[in-house]
C-alpha atoms as one frame of an Amber mdcrd trajectory, in Angstrom:
protein
  -5.992  -4.678   4.246  -4.035  -3.751   1.072  -0.490  -5.004   0.098   1.310
  -2.009   1.734  -0.425  -2.338   4.914   0.353  -6.143   4.899   4.032  -5.310
   4.114   4.234  -2.728   6.958   2.460  -5.218   9.357   5.057  -7.814   8.508
   8.042  -5.373   9.113   6.500  -4.442  12.433   6.116  -7.900  13.414   9.488
  -9.030  12.327  11.569  -5.898  13.654   9.549  -4.338  16.455   7.503  -7.414
  17.832   4.371  -5.567  17.235   1.483  -7.812  16.155  -0.799  -5.475  14.413
  -0.701  -1.822  13.362  -4.514  -1.483  13.853  -5.629   0.803  16.703  -7.083
  -1.477  19.553  -8.124   1.785  21.580  -5.972   0.594  24.653  -2.837   2.263
  25.765  -1.268  -1.182  26.688  -2.035  -2.600  23.094  -1.236   0.744  21.039
   1.874   2.104  22.581   5.172   0.107  22.533   8.675   0.663  23.934  11.035
  -0.019  20.966  14.717  -0.043  21.002  16.284   2.509  18.585  18.240  -0.280
  16.701  15.027  -2.105  16.286  13.275   1.116  14.889  16.358   1.608  12.638
  16.072  -1.987  11.125  12.274  -1.564  10.582  12.603   1.792   8.735  15.478
   0.297   6.701  13.266  -2.639   5.782  10.493  -0.237   4.764  12.891   1.815
   2.680  14.523  -1.060   1.032  10.886  -2.516   0.190   9.969   0.751  -1.259
  13.136   1.090  -3.423  12.525  -2.477  -4.801   8.932  -1.536  -5.715  10.159
   1.637  -7.459  12.712  -0.490  -9.331  10.220  -2.696 -10.938
């Protein structure tokens, strides 16, 4: 797993309660109900992480 995948997995865990972004070939494991405010927070975290990387 590369650094970007690790970061995205960390964001998914923190903001969405999703343990892995790997496909597990099971609907109950691969599809999640997510509140829009949690999705908003996760997208903002990903955007801010990208902006920080670009600024370096």
